Backbone bond lengths (Angstrom), bond angles and torsions (degrees), N, CA, C in turn:
res aa  C-N    CA-C-N  psi(-1)  N-CA   C-N-CA  omega(-1)  CA-C   N-CA-C  phi
1 X - - - 1.528 - - 1.507 104.97 -
2 X 1.333 114.59 138.33 1.430 118.89 177.35 1.531 107.25 -90.26
3 X 1.269 116.31 94.77 1.521 124.40 -174.47 1.586 107.81 -66.24
4 X 1.350 115.88 -20.19 1.413 111.15 -174.77 1.479 110.15 -75.81
5 X 1.392 116.69 -17.66 1.387 120.21 170.19 1.492 117.40 -59.04
6 X 1.328 114.45 -30.08 1.405 120.82 178.93 1.541 115.27 -86.04
7 X 1.408 112.12 -15.96 1.384 119.58 -176.57 1.574 113.81 53.29
8 X 1.310 116.75 -137.48 1.414 123.10 174.68 1.464 114.05 -91.68
9 X 1.363 118.40 22.61 1.442 123.30 -174.02 1.461 111.72 -79.41
10 X 1.289 115.84 -105.98 1.492 124.54 -177.54 1.478 112.61 -58.13
11 X 1.301 120.09 -47.23 1.472 123.38 -178.08 1.519 108.61 -59.84
12 X 1.283 119.65 -43.12 1.453 125.13 179.26 1.524 114.02 -60.45
13 X 1.365 115.38 -45.32 1.404 122.44 177.67 1.498 112.50 -57.05
14 X 1.396 110.97 -56.05 1.517 119.10 173.10 1.501 111.54 -45.47
15 X 1.354 113.02 -50.10 1.563 116.80 -177.79 1.454 112.72 -57.50
16 X 1.357 118.82 -40.73 1.507 120.59 -177.90 1.483 112.27 -65.10
17 X 1.368 115.31 -43.59 1.478 118.02 -179.07 1.542 110.06 -69.30
18 X 1.309 117.37 -42.33 1.459 122.24 -174.97 1.595 109.74 -67.11
19 X 1.348 114.41 -34.60 1.452 117.88 176.87 1.478 112.57 -65.25
20 X 1.318 116.20 -43.52 1.435 119.94 176.56 1.571 113.32 -60.06
21 X 1.261 113.88 -36.11 1.585 119.66 177.51 1.491 111.42 -70.04
22 X 1.408 113.84 -42.58 1.419 113.86 -171.77 1.502 115.67 -81.36
23 X 1.357 117.74 -10.88 1.384 119.96 174.03 1.569 117.43 -54.46
24 X 1.314 120.61 128.02 1.526 116.38 -174.51 1.507 107.07 -76.92
25 X 1.362 115.80 113.32 1.406 120.67 -173.55 1.508 114.49 -65.20
26 X 1.300 117.93 -27.69 1.471 120.83 179.98 1.543 113.26 -70.74
27 X 1.403 115.03 -26.29 1.438 116.22 -176.92 1.525 110.35 -107.63
28 X 1.358 113.72 2.83 1.474 121.22 178.57 1.406 111.89 -129.43
29 X 1.327 123.11 50.30 1.409 125.48 -172.99 1.515 114.90 -72.34
30 X 1.272 116.40 -12.80 1.505 117.34 179.71 1.590 106.22 -73.93
31 X 1.310 118.20 -22.41 1.472 121.20 -178.57 1.593 111.01 -76.03
32 X 1.378 116.19 -14.68 1.404 119.58 -172.68 1.542 109.11 -102.29
33 X 1.242 115.48 132.54 1.499 123.24 -179.56 1.489 115.45 -125.47
34 X 1.336 117.31 145.61 1.442 115.84 172.56 1.478 107.20 -96.70
35 X 1.425 117.24 119.23 1.525 118.37 -174.65 1.560 100.71 -124.70
36 X 1.359 110.81 162.17 1.385 124.83 174.30 1.517 113.64 -65.66
37 X 1.337 113.82 125.04 1.443 115.07 -179.59 1.575 111.07 -59.73
38 X 1.322 115.96 -37.59 1.499 120.39 -177.84 1.478 111.38 -71.11
39 X 1.369 119.66 -8.40 1.463 118.34 175.30 1.480 115.14 -91.04
40 X 1.396 112.48 1.71 1.532 119.43 -176.58 1.528 109.05 -99.54
41 X 1.318 112.55 128.13 1.529 115.54 172.43 1.509 106.58 -107.02
42 X 1.268 120.86 143.05 1.476 126.32 176.42 1.543 104.76 -71.89
43 X 1.303 111.91 154.48 1.438 117.21 179.39 1.523 111.31 -67.26
44 X 1.404 116.30 122.48 1.419 124.03 -172.34 1.594 109.80 -61.39
45 X 1.321 117.63 -18.27 1.523 120.72 -175.88 1.468 110.11 -99.34
46 X 1.269 116.80 10.01 1.555 123.10 -176.50 1.568 102.68 -63.12
47 X 1.282 118.58 116.17 1.506 123.21 178.26 1.525 108.52 -74.07
48 X 1.329 121.30 -27.94 1.358 123.42 -173.13 1.633 111.78 -87.54
49 X 1.322 112.14 121.97 1.543 116.90 -175.63 1.561 110.38 -112.75
50 X 1.319 120.76 -18.38 1.504 118.59 -178.08 1.407 109.93 -110.32
51 X 1.387 115.18 140.86 1.465 119.76 176.85 1.578 106.92 -133.64
52 X 1.262 114.62 142.29 1.488 120.56 -177.55 1.514 108.98 -68.38
53 X 1.283 115.79 117.22 1.454 124.49 -168.16 1.603 106.04 -70.77
54 X 1.298 117.50 -38.59 1.513 123.11 179.13 1.487 109.74 -62.80
55 X 1.350 115.75 -47.86 1.436 121.27 178.13 1.602 111.21 -60.52
56 X 1.311 119.05 -42.75 1.376 126.48 176.01 1.546 112.87 -57.57
57 X 1.280 114.11 -47.82 1.488 115.01 176.59 1.444 116.81 -64.64
58 X 1.371 116.72 -34.82 1.404 123.82 171.87 1.485 115.46 -59.02
59 X 1.352 115.00 -43.29 1.383 123.15 174.35 1.489 112.36 -66.53
60 X 1.311 114.99 -40.56 1.519 120.00 -179.98 1.488 109.85 -60.75
61 X 1.267 114.23 -38.70 1.593 117.92 -179.60 1.463 111.08 -69.88
62 X 1.326 114.69 -36.31 1.546 120.48 178.19 1.619 109.08 -61.80
63 X 1.317 109.96 -47.50 1.461 115.09 -177.47 1.514 113.61 -61.65
64 X 1.316 110.93 -39.59 1.493 120.77 175.63 1.623 109.23 -57.44
65 X 1.303 114.40 -42.24 1.419 117.58 -171.28 1.623 111.23 -82.72
66 X 1.284 110.89 -41.79 1.470 118.09 -172.05 1.562 117.89 -112.49
67 X 1.393 112.37 -7.57 1.373 113.76 -175.63 1.501 112.14 87.17
68 X 1.447 116.79 173.87 1.465 117.23 175.37 1.436 113.97 -89.54
69 X 1.342 118.73 107.18 1.474 121.83 -174.20 1.502 116.56 -71.32
70 X 1.399 116.61 -28.69 1.408 117.93 175.65 1.494 110.24 -129.22
71 X 1.362 116.01 122.39 1.441 122.80 -174.09 1.498 108.44 -62.71
72 X 1.340 116.65 153.62 1.496 119.88 169.39 1.468 107.51 -78.67
73 X 1.334 116.93 171.85 1.533 123.88 179.61 1.462 107.25 -124.08
74 X 1.451 113.62 128.33 1.450 122.37 -174.77 1.540 104.79 -126.45
75 X 1.393 110.37 174.07 1.482 115.89 167.66 1.503 103.97 -139.83
76 X 1.240 119.67 147.85 1.436 119.11 -179.12 1.517 115.70 -74.51
77 X 1.371 113.40 144.74 1.433 117.62 -175.47 1.521 104.24 -131.97
78 X 1.341 115.65 169.18 1.508 120.19 -176.15 1.619 113.17 -45.05
79 X 1.288 111.19 -46.97 1.494 115.63 -169.64 1.506 108.57 -115.97
80 X 1.329 119.44 27.73 1.524 119.84 -177.92 1.506 109.40 150.02
81 X 1.343 110.35 -134.33 1.526 121.35 178.88 1.422 113.04 -130.25
82 X 1.434 111.96 154.11 1.441 119.82 171.33 1.411 106.94 -108.15
83 X 1.314 122.00 137.06 1.469 128.28 176.06 1.500 111.93 -71.93
84 X 1.252 117.20 124.16 1.496 120.25 -178.27 1.667 108.07 -103.67
85 X 1.305 115.20 -40.18 1.414 117.22 -178.34 1.659 109.40 -156.75
86 X 1.323 114.72 133.80 1.389 116.10 175.68 1.566 113.63 116.11
87 X 1.324 113.35 30.42 1.468 119.09 -176.64 1.593 114.66 -60.38
88 X 1.365 115.31 -37.76 1.476 119.15 179.32 1.570 106.99 -63.37
89 X 1.403 115.50 -44.88 1.376 120.40 -178.53 1.593 111.07 -60.90
90 X 1.297 111.87 -42.19 1.559 115.76 176.73 1.502 109.91 -62.71
91 X 1.287 119.42 -47.99 1.434 121.09 -176.17 1.511 109.15 -65.55
92 X 1.346 120.66 -41.79 1.429 121.11 179.87 1.523 112.68 -66.97
93 X 1.342 113.87 -30.72 1.528 114.33 176.94 1.461 110.25 -72.95
94 X 1.220 123.11 -29.61 1.517 125.15 173.35 1.490 108.30 -64.39
95 X 1.334 115.88 -48.16 1.509 119.96 -177.10 1.581 106.26 -59.34
96 X 1.365 114.76 -38.41 1.464 116.54 179.98 1.501 115.46 -70.04
97 X 1.271 116.42 -8.62 1.365 120.14 177.51 1.593 114.68 90.08
98 X 1.246 118.63 12.60 1.531 121.57 -179.91 1.488 111.34 -74.83
99 X 1.369 117.19 146.78 1.434 122.36 177.06 1.507 109.44 -98.45
100 X 1.289 114.31 -26.68 1.557 121.50 -178.75 1.526 108.38 -119.41
101 X 1.398 111.87 164.58 1.400 116.19 179.96 1.561 110.43 -153.44
102 X 1.302 124.27 141.99 1.445 124.37 -178.49 1.452 106.97 -74.36
103 X 1.352 115.14 137.30 1.523 120.95 -176.88 1.590 107.65 -148.82
104 X 1.316 110.37 147.15 1.480 119.70 166.30 1.385 113.59 -104.31
105 X 1.344 119.95 123.45 1.385 125.52 -175.62 1.488 112.43 -92.50
106 X 1.301 113.75 127.41 1.526 115.62 179.33 1.516 106.57 -129.65
107 X 1.329 114.00 157.79 1.492 119.87 179.14 1.465 111.88 -91.37
108 X 1.318 119.05 115.94 1.433 124.45 -178.21 1.653 107.34 -133.37
109 X 1.379 111.65 137.44 1.457 112.66 175.40 1.461 112.95 -77.96
110 X 1.397 117.12 144.53 1.410 122.34 -177.24 1.556 115.37 -52.53
111 X 1.349 112.95 -30.27 1.462 119.81 -175.05 1.552 107.57 -68.40
112 X 1.363 116.62 -20.93 1.508 116.19 -178.68 1.571 112.41 -91.96
113 X 1.261 116.48 2.09 1.438 117.87 -175.43 1.630 113.67 -60.25
114 X 1.281 110.79 -37.46 1.594 113.65 176.16 1.434 109.57 -63.92
115 X 1.382 121.43 -51.43 1.442 124.55 -178.47 1.649 108.22 -54.38
116 X 1.242 112.24 -46.35 1.522 118.56 -170.52 1.550 107.50 -65.51
117 X 1.477 117.01 -37.85 1.371 115.72 178.61 1.524 111.52 -69.81
118 X 1.291 120.26 -33.49 1.481 122.79 172.92 1.539 114.30 -64.75
119 X 1.255 111.03 -36.59 1.503 117.99 -179.09 1.528 111.57 -67.90
120 X 1.449 111.27 -46.10 1.519 116.90 178.53 1.540 108.33 -57.30
121 X 1.341 116.25 -41.69 1.539 120.15 179.99 1.503 108.44 -57.13
122 X 1.300 118.37 -51.08 1.420 122.13 -179.12 1.509 115.04 -55.21
123 X 1.409 111.59 -40.42 1.492 117.32 -176.87 1.641 112.96 -75.76
124 X 1.189 117.42 -6.72 1.471 123.13 -175.19 1.496 106.89 -78.10
125 X 1.287 119.10 129.14 1.466 125.58 176.51 1.609 111.80 -72.69
126 X 1.352 112.27 -31.08 1.466 119.22 -176.81 1.454 115.28 -93.59
127 X 1.384 116.33 7.90 1.444 117.82 -176.84 1.498 111.63 -66.05
128 X 1.276 119.46 143.87 1.510 118.17 -177.64 1.563 107.97 -87.77
129 X 1.285 112.86 153.64 1.551 117.11 -168.96 1.417 114.63 -54.60
130 X 1.385 119.03 -38.65 1.508 117.14 -177.51 1.532 110.09 -69.03
131 X 1.328 123.03 -44.87 1.371 126.26 177.30 1.551 113.53 -55.57
132 X 1.262 109.51 -36.05 1.507 116.30 178.67 1.567 110.31 -70.07
133 X 1.285 114.44 -45.18 1.439 121.25 -177.37 1.606 106.63 -66.03
134 X 1.319 116.68 -35.14 1.514 117.12 179.79 1.517 111.03 -71.48
135 X 1.394 113.44 -28.51 1.473 115.76 179.64 1.626 107.63 -73.30
136 X 1.310 116.03 -42.95 1.450 123.83 176.36 1.585 107.46 -54.68
137 X 1.189 115.34 -51.38 1.557 122.95 -178.97 1.528 111.97 -56.03
138 X 1.301 112.70 -48.82 1.482 117.68 -179.65 1.574 113.22 -64.89
139 X 1.270 115.57 -39.12 1.468 115.41 177.19 1.533 114.18 -72.60
140 X 1.242 114.82 -36.56 1.489 117.87 173.59 1.530 110.93 -61.38
141 X 1.283 116.88 -45.21 1.460 115.93 -179.97 1.603 113.82 -72.65
142 X 1.292 115.13 -37.70 1.480 115.59 177.45 1.408 118.14 -65.69
143 X 1.338 114.28 -36.67 1.463 123.32 -179.02 1.546 114.73 -98.93
144 X 1.250 118.11 -0.04 1.465 121.29 178.63 1.513 113.71 51.75
145 X 1.352 115.94 42.48 1.355 119.42 -177.43 1.626 114.53 -113.90
146 X 1.312 118.38 167.45 1.465 120.24 -172.12 1.566 109.90 -93.05
147 X 1.312 112.77 166.10 1.479 117.12 179.79 1.589 108.32 -55.72
148 X 1.385 112.53 -39.61 1.399 116.16 -173.12 1.622 110.45 -70.45
149 X 1.264 113.55 -37.81 1.517 116.44 177.10 1.563 111.59 -65.13
150 X 1.265 115.54 -43.70 1.486 117.10 -179.81 1.535 109.69 -68.22
151 X 1.285 121.32 -34.10 1.435 126.35 177.72 1.437 110.53 -62.18
152 X 1.270 121.50 -38.51 1.505 123.56 176.70 1.476 111.72 -73.63
153 X 1.315 120.34 -35.29 1.511 123.18 176.50 1.485 111.42 -62.28
154 X 1.376 113.26 -44.11 1.488 118.18 -172.99 1.575 108.96 -90.59
155 X 1.281 116.49 -1.35 1.468 117.39 -178.98 1.474 113.62 63.97
156 X 1.347 116.96 44.36 1.412 126.56 179.28 1.569 111.51 -128.03
157 X 1.299 118.93 155.09 1.437 115.62 172.45 1.507 117.67 -66.45
158 X 1.263 124.71 159.86 1.394 122.25 178.46 1.504 108.56 -70.88
159 X 1.265 116.31 -31.58 1.507 117.01 179.66 1.446 108.61 -62.36
160 X 1.430 116.12 -41.74 1.494 117.27 177.18 1.420 113.78 -55.68
161 X 1.276 120.05 -48.91 1.501 127.65 174.90 1.423 112.63 -50.08
162 X 1.380 116.78 -55.77 1.468 123.00 -175.13 1.572 112.02 -69.29
163 X 1.216 116.67 -35.50 1.468 117.64 174.93 1.472 112.61 -68.02
164 X 1.300 117.22 -39.63 1.491 121.60 175.29 1.501 110.86 -58.02
165 X 1.345 114.35 -48.20 1.443 115.79 -179.55 1.462 117.33 -64.20
166 X 1.395 113.55 -26.57 1.470 117.68 179.06 1.490 112.96 -66.94
167 X 1.374 117.89 -23.67 1.386 123.28 176.61 1.590 113.54 -59.37
168 X 1.301 109.99 -28.76 1.596 113.47 175.80 1.390 115.73 -69.67
169 X 1.336 121.62 -5.07 1.470 126.99 174.23 1.526 112.97 -85.20
170 X 1.329 115.54 -10.04 1.412 122.26 -179.00 1.565 111.33 -67.15
171 X 1.221 118.41 159.90 1.523 121.81 178.88 1.540 106.71 -68.89
172 X 1.227 120.61 159.11 1.420 125.71 -176.58 1.560 112.05 -61.76
173 X 1.396 109.89 -33.97 1.489 115.42 -177.69 1.473 109.58 -72.25
174 X 1.385 116.66 -35.92 1.498 121.16 176.10 1.491 115.04 -66.75
175 X 1.442 109.83 -37.89 1.488 116.60 -176.39 1.615 108.81 -70.24
176 X 1.307 119.29 -36.18 1.381 122.47 177.99 1.604 109.14 -67.38
177 X 1.336 116.79 -41.26 1.402 117.97 -179.84 1.562 112.21 -63.91
178 X 1.361 116.28 -32.54 1.392 121.79 176.34 1.459 111.31 -73.93
179 X 1.292 119.02 -38.27 1.503 125.11 -177.88 1.542 107.85 -66.48
180 X 1.293 116.08 -36.09 1.481 121.36 -179.40 1.500 120.01 -87.08
181 X 1.416 107.46 -0.69 1.554 115.35 178.08 1.500 113.11 78.45
182 X 1.358 119.42 13.92 1.353 122.48 177.69 1.578 115.64 -72.85
183 X 1.312 113.29 -32.11 1.435 125.53 170.20 1.503 107.25 -121.18
184 X 1.368 113.00 164.82 1.586 119.61 175.92 1.464 110.29 -98.20
185 X 1.290 114.64 169.83 1.425 121.15 169.84 1.409 116.16 -56.47
186 X 1.438 112.63 -40.16 1.507 118.80 -179.66 1.542 107.12 -64.35
187 X 1.313 119.94 -37.64 1.497 119.83 178.97 1.487 107.18 -64.03
188 X 1.239 116.15 -45.45 1.517 120.70 -171.75 1.496 111.46 -65.66
189 X 1.248 116.89 -40.54 1.538 123.56 173.46 1.566 112.42 -50.96
190 X 1.361 112.40 -40.99 1.526 116.69 -179.91 1.547 111.28 -68.53
191 X 1.346 114.39 -31.01 1.459 120.24 -174.15 1.464 113.05 -79.54
192 X 1.374 115.19 -22.32 1.511 121.31 -179.49 1.589 107.93 -55.53
193 X 1.315 118.67 129.60 1.428 121.58 174.46 1.537 112.07 104.48
194 X 1.363 118.27 -21.10 1.433 121.41 -177.44 1.574 101.73 -85.21
195 X 1.393 110.97 161.48 1.494 117.68 177.48 1.539 108.87 -70.71
196 X 1.284 113.03 160.75 1.481 116.43 -178.45 1.492 117.62 -57.25
197 X 1.308 121.14 -42.56 1.363 128.62 176.31 1.499 111.65 -54.51
198 X 1.286 117.88 -52.13 1.469 121.82 178.77 1.430 116.64 -61.94
199 X 1.463 110.33 -37.59 1.483 116.01 176.97 1.501 112.97 -62.53
200 X 1.314 116.43 -41.58 1.468 125.24 -175.25 1.591 106.50 -68.91
201 X 1.252 119.59 -40.34 1.536 126.14 177.75 1.552 107.30 -60.23
202 X 1.365 114.55 -47.18 1.424 122.65 -173.68 1.521 108.45 -69.45
203 X 1.315 117.97 -40.05 1.459 124.90 177.54 1.544 107.80 -55.69
204 X 1.371 113.73 -51.52 1.533 116.60 179.93 1.523 109.19 -61.87
205 X 1.260 119.58 -35.88 1.460 120.63 -176.35 1.553 109.19 -71.80
206 X 1.307 121.24 -38.17 1.389 126.29 -179.86 1.558 107.59 -63.18
207 X 1.378 115.82 -49.04 1.381 116.54 -179.56 1.462 117.85 -69.95
208 X 1.418 117.52 -39.38 1.425 124.24 -177.08 1.549 112.71 -71.75
209 X 1.377 114.35 -38.23 1.385 123.28 -172.24 1.553 114.75 -105.07
210 X 1.273 112.81 -2.76 1.477 124.24 177.54 1.608 108.33 56.33
211 X 1.258 111.92 46.99 1.564 119.72 -179.38 1.565 112.58 -66.89
212 X 1.354 113.36 139.13 1.459 117.20 176.84 1.495 104.15 -80.96
213 X 1.365 114.85 177.11 1.465 124.74 -175.49 1.601 100.85 -69.24
214 X 1.405 119.72 -44.61 1.454 121.69 -178.74 1.458 111.29 -60.05
215 X 1.371 119.60 -35.79 1.432 122.37 -174.25 1.620 105.57 -69.11
216 X 1.331 113.31 -36.23 1.508 117.29 -177.67 1.468 105.44 -72.53
217 X 1.289 120.57 -39.75 1.521 122.72 -179.62 1.590 106.61 -58.08
218 X 1.277 118.74 -46.62 1.383 123.06 -178.11 1.530 113.12 -59.18
219 X 1.339 112.41 -45.67 1.408 121.74 -179.82 1.551 113.06 -59.40
220 X 1.322 108.72 -43.82 1.590 116.78 178.61 1.527 109.04 -65.62
221 X 1.337 118.10 -42.98 1.468 120.17 -179.81 1.567 108.51 -59.89
222 X 1.270 117.81 -48.60 1.505 122.78 179.82 1.365 110.25 -59.69
223 X 1.314 123.35 -39.67 1.414 129.89 -179.42 1.588 109.63 -63.65
224 X 1.399 116.92 -44.36 1.371 121.34 -176.82 1.547 106.88 -71.35
225 X 1.275 118.71 -36.96 1.499 121.84 177.85 1.516 110.83 -60.20
226 X 1.367 113.05 -48.44 1.345 121.53 177.84 1.548 115.27 -56.74
227 X 1.344 110.85 -44.64 1.458 116.15 176.38 1.505 117.55 -61.57
228 X 1.368 115.55 -36.03 1.396 122.40 173.89 1.482 113.33 -64.54
229 X 1.320 115.09 -45.13 1.490 119.64 179.34 1.535 112.44 -64.96
230 X 1.375 115.29 -36.15 1.510 119.85 179.08 1.479 105.19 -67.81
231 X 1.286 123.60 -43.70 1.498 130.10 -174.66 1.596 105.65 -62.65
232 X 1.315 114.89 -45.10 1.485 119.08 -177.66 1.476 110.65 -65.92
233 X 1.388 111.43 -41.85 1.460 118.23 175.60 1.490 115.06 -57.29
234 X 1.327 114.89 -47.27 1.505 120.67 179.26 1.427 110.69 -64.36
235 X 1.453 120.98 -28.89 1.347 121.86 -176.05 1.545 115.58 -97.98
236 X 1.338 110.62 5.50 1.486 119.19 179.71 1.480 117.30 -66.50
237 X 1.382 118.69 141.96 1.423 127.79 -172.91 1.548 106.13 -95.73
238 X 1.299 118.20 153.01 1.489 120.37 170.00 1.503 110.35 -87.40
239 X 1.335 113.99 103.56 1.493 119.29 178.61 1.569 114.04 -108.50
240 X 1.372 109.61 28.61 1.407 111.21 175.74 1.442 121.76 -63.21
241 X 1.347 112.85 -36.25 1.428 117.80 176.67 1.563 113.18 -73.42
242 X 1.311 116.41 -32.20 1.482 115.17 173.70 1.502 110.11 -65.48
243 X 1.349 120.31 -36.00 1.464 127.61 179.53 1.554 108.61 -60.71
244 X 1.349 111.75 -47.13 1.551 115.64 -178.43 1.515 110.85 -63.99
245 X 1.423 116.86 -44.09 1.468 117.96 -179.23 1.485 111.90 -61.36
246 X 1.272 121.93 -40.88 1.397 128.02 -176.71 1.467 106.68 -68.87
247 X 1.261 120.67 -39.13 1.473 121.91 -176.72 1.597 111.05 -68.61
248 X 1.368 108.57 -40.46 1.455 113.55 176.09 1.576 118.14 -57.43
249 X 1.327 108.11 -36.66 1.476 116.46 -177.93 1.595 108.42 -90.36
250 X 1.326 113.07 1.30 1.565 113.52 174.32 1.486 114.91 69.98
251 X 1.329 116.24 21.40 1.501 117.41 172.57 1.556 114.33 -78.60
252 X 1.319 113.98 144.80 1.417 118.51 179.43 1.441 108.25 -88.90
253 X 1.294 121.67 123.66 1.492 123.90 -167.06 1.578 110.32 -150.97
254 X 1.319 114.47 166.23 1.415 119.96 179.22 1.517 106.82 -145.62
255 X 1.355 115.91 131.10 1.487 119.43 179.17 1.583 108.14 -113.93
256 X 1.266 115.98 123.85 1.409 122.09 178.36 1.585 115.05 -147.02
257 X 1.344 118.18 120.28 1.422 120.81 179.24 1.496 114.07 48.60
258 X 1.309 111.45 64.28 1.523 119.79 178.80 1.593 115.58 58.48
259 X 1.344 113.37 20.24 1.413 115.00 -176.35 1.601 104.40 -127.37
260 X 1.330 112.58 135.70 1.494 122.23 178.32 1.540 106.47 -113.05
261 X 1.360 111.83 123.75 1.456 119.20 177.05 1.517 109.36 -115.82
262 X 1.365 116.97 118.48 1.448 122.61 177.82 1.508 110.70 -105.64
263 X 1.333 113.67 134.59 1.401 119.98 -179.19 1.567 108.68 -103.85
264 X 1.343 119.35 124.43 1.460 121.55 175.52 1.475 108.32 -108.61
265 X 1.403 114.82 131.94 1.416 117.57 -177.69 1.560 111.88 -96.48
266 X 1.398 118.27 -15.53 1.415 121.61 175.02 1.452 112.27 -157.25
267 X 1.261 121.28 172.88 1.375 127.61 -179.15 1.512 115.29 -63.25
268 X 1.400 116.06 -29.88 1.387 119.31 177.73 1.444 115.23 -66.33
269 X 1.408 116.54 -35.97 1.442 122.83 170.31 1.519 119.00 -60.41
270 X 1.363 112.13 -32.10 1.425 119.77 179.80 1.647 107.85 -74.17
271 X 1.228 113.83 -44.48 1.508 121.52 174.24 1.459 110.05 -55.40
272 X 1.307 119.07 -48.31 1.415 128.22 178.96 1.491 112.34 -57.69
273 X 1.380 115.75 -44.93 1.427 122.82 -177.18 1.632 106.57 -63.61
274 X 1.337 110.14 -46.34 1.517 111.74 -173.71 1.500 110.14 -72.19
275 X 1.312 122.48 -35.70 1.443 122.21 176.21 1.510 113.08 -69.14
276 X 1.346 117.49 -34.92 1.481 118.45 178.66 1.473 114.53 -75.04
277 X 1.269 121.70 -47.42 1.500 124.62 -172.32 1.564 113.32 -85.89
278 X 1.350 110.56 -36.39 1.455 110.28 177.00 1.516 116.68 -74.20
279 X 1.331 111.67 -21.94 1.500 114.50 176.42 1.551 111.61 -94.22
280 X 1.371 115.65 -3.16 1.469 125.43 178.12 1.489 109.68 58.03
281 X 1.250 119.89 34.28 1.477 124.43 177.82 1.510 112.49 -81.51
282 X 1.220 117.13 -0.21 1.588 119.34 -178.03 1.529 111.84 -79.28
């Protein structure tokens, strides 16, 4: 990848966030501050709006018992701070009833808030596949980079990035089911390429019948075979008269899908066929 094409854009932003995370907090305590939770505003460009409440409560309990092991990252704003990374930790700390939270303060230009929100999404392990795909899409469009270039920046395979983006072609109903964890990414990949109506029917079947990915693959294969047969049937020709004529002349033949196959056992039958049908004497 030609990183010069990206200049100090996306690579630089990733570097700033990663540097803040990689600092050893035990040996760099001066970077860590106790700040009022109420003074922190979430990134206004954060594309993720939904958080798993059960997971937040579990994290909240852990923070109560063991404290916040990894500080959040913020940047100073006119009337407080803007959250750069650690929204789950911030939300869980609020649930735990804390007034203050440990934070690392870094200097970030406001124009980078959108990119940072997208990057934090990508770095989350619990991010649902649709929000991840939307983050990939936004970065690709903003920075005019290829799937391959983004894959190298986020340390993923190109196939991973491409397959993630393909999930955005799913129907809205299927995307919501995936976002809410009602179906898996494996299920979703099988649905890609089907029309919206079929996707929605299969989503309901997956949820209602607890179908595995293999079950869905088999259903889709059967559906495709059925569609091919139906198409062939709709396009079939009436070869009944051809069949009658060949039977009258005692030719050995087979008719299948608009195709007539005649078997000749000797040269005499070939001559007979040519004389009969070319002369139209039948």
